[in-house]
C-alpha positions as CSV (number, residue, x, y, z in Angstrom):
1,M,-5.6,24.6,-10.7
2,K,-8.4,23.8,-8.3
3,I,-7.5,21.9,-5.3
4,D,-10.6,20.0,-4.3
5,K,-11.9,16.6,-2.9
6,R,-11.6,15.0,-6.2
7,L,-7.9,15.9,-6.6
8,L,-7.2,14.7,-3.0
9,D,-9.0,11.4,-3.7
10,T,-7.0,10.9,-6.9
11,V,-3.6,11.4,-5.2
12,L,-4.7,9.2,-2.3
13,A,-5.8,6.4,-4.7
14,Q,-2.4,6.7,-6.3
15,A,-0.7,6.4,-2.9
16,A,-2.7,3.3,-2.3
17,E,-1.2,1.8,-5.5
18,S,2.4,2.7,-4.6
19,P,4.5,0.3,-2.6
20,R,5.7,3.3,-0.5
21,L,2.0,4.1,0.5
22,R,2.5,7.7,-0.4
23,M,2.4,9.9,-3.5
24,N,3.3,13.5,-4.4
25,Y,1.4,15.8,-6.7
26,N,3.8,18.6,-7.6
27,F,2.6,22.1,-8.3
28,H,6.2,23.3,-9.0
29,E,7.4,23.3,-12.6
30,S,10.7,21.4,-12.0
31,L,12.9,20.1,-9.3
32,D,15.0,23.2,-9.9
33,S,12.2,25.6,-9.0
34,K,13.0,28.0,-6.1
35,A,9.8,26.8,-4.2
36,Q,8.8,23.2,-3.9
37,R,5.0,23.1,-3.6
38,L,3.2,19.8,-3.6
39,L,0.4,17.7,-2.2
40,N,1.7,14.8,-0.2
41,A,-0.8,11.9,0.1
42,L,0.2,9.6,3.0
43,L,-1.4,6.4,4.1
44,P,-1.0,4.5,7.5
45,G,2.0,2.2,7.3
46,T,4.1,4.5,5.0
47,V,7.7,4.5,6.3
48,L,9.6,7.8,6.4
49,P,12.8,7.8,8.4
50,V,13.6,10.4,10.9
51,H,15.3,13.1,8.8
52,R,16.2,16.7,8.5
53,H,16.5,19.3,5.6
54,R,19.7,21.2,6.3
55,F,19.1,23.8,3.6
56,T,15.4,24.7,4.0
57,S,12.6,24.9,6.4
58,E,9.4,22.9,5.7
59,T,5.8,23.8,6.1
60,Y,2.9,21.3,6.4
61,V,-0.7,22.3,6.0
62,L,-3.1,19.5,6.6
63,L,-6.0,19.2,4.1
64,Q,-7.4,15.9,5.1
65,G,-6.7,13.2,7.6
66,K,-4.7,12.8,10.9
67,M,-1.0,12.4,11.5
68,K,1.5,13.0,14.2
69,V,4.8,14.9,13.6
70,A,7.6,14.5,16.0
71,F,10.8,16.5,16.5
72,Y,14.0,14.8,17.7
73,D,17.4,15.8,19.1
74,D,20.7,14.6,17.6
75,N,20.6,11.5,19.8
76,G,17.3,10.3,18.5
77,E,15.3,11.3,21.6
78,K,11.8,12.7,20.9
79,I,11.6,16.2,22.2
80,E,8.2,17.4,20.8
81,E,5.2,15.8,19.2
82,Y,2.2,17.4,17.5
83,L,-1.1,15.8,16.4
84,L,-2.3,17.4,13.1
85,D,-6.1,16.7,12.8
86,V,-8.6,18.8,10.8
87,T,-11.4,17.9,13.2
88,T,-9.7,19.6,16.1
89,G,-8.5,22.6,14.1
90,D,-4.8,21.7,14.3
91,Y,-4.0,22.3,10.6
92,G,-0.2,22.3,10.2
93,L,3.2,23.4,11.4
94,Q,6.5,24.9,10.3
95,I,9.5,22.7,10.7
96,P,12.6,24.8,11.1
97,R,15.7,24.2,8.8
98,G,17.9,21.4,10.2
99,V,15.4,20.0,12.7
100,W,15.1,16.2,12.8
101,H,11.5,15.2,12.4
102,G,9.4,12.1,11.6
103,I,5.8,11.4,11.0
104,E,3.3,8.8,11.9
105,V,0.1,8.6,9.7
106,I,-3.0,7.8,11.6
107,E,-5.6,7.8,8.9
108,P,-5.4,8.6,5.1
109,T,-3.9,12.1,5.0
110,V,-3.1,14.8,2.4
111,I,-0.8,17.7,3.3
112,F,0.1,20.7,1.3
113,E,3.9,20.9,1.7
114,V,6.2,23.7,0.9
115,K,10.1,23.8,0.9
116,D,12.7,26.1,-0.6
117,G,14.1,24.8,-3.8
118,P,15.8,23.5,-5.7
119,Y,14.9,19.9,-4.6
120,T,17.8,18.4,-2.6
121,P,17.6,14.6,-2.1
122,L,18.4,13.4,1.5
123,T,21.9,12.0,2.1
124,P,22.8,9.5,4.7
125,D,23.9,12.4,7.0
126,D,20.2,13.6,6.9
127,I,18.7,10.4,8.1
128,L,18.9,9.9,11.9
129,S,20.1,6.4,13.0
130,K,19.1,5.5,16.5
């Protein structure tokens, strides 16, 4: 499968039609796959709680757009923030397993995201309440 502007535009259009303002395009065969590989199209205004993945690290590679990724401590205090922006050559980052993180989408964005599988939904213990 070719990953090109046409595919990114298609997934961004689907995100615009979604009440969540985001849309995944999965490359993995099932939620049980050992690697979860996907495009994640994100629009400004999408709401993602500060969360963590206790069983896997997570990798973001920015293909289009601009977004901030922040890391937090257990008390909800921001400890680091990164701006991912293709125009400045800041293409992605690795989020270690168990690290609290959140995003702010600045302009329509598509990331290639990779996590270990199988897919594990977030539980209330994986969402940081301030």
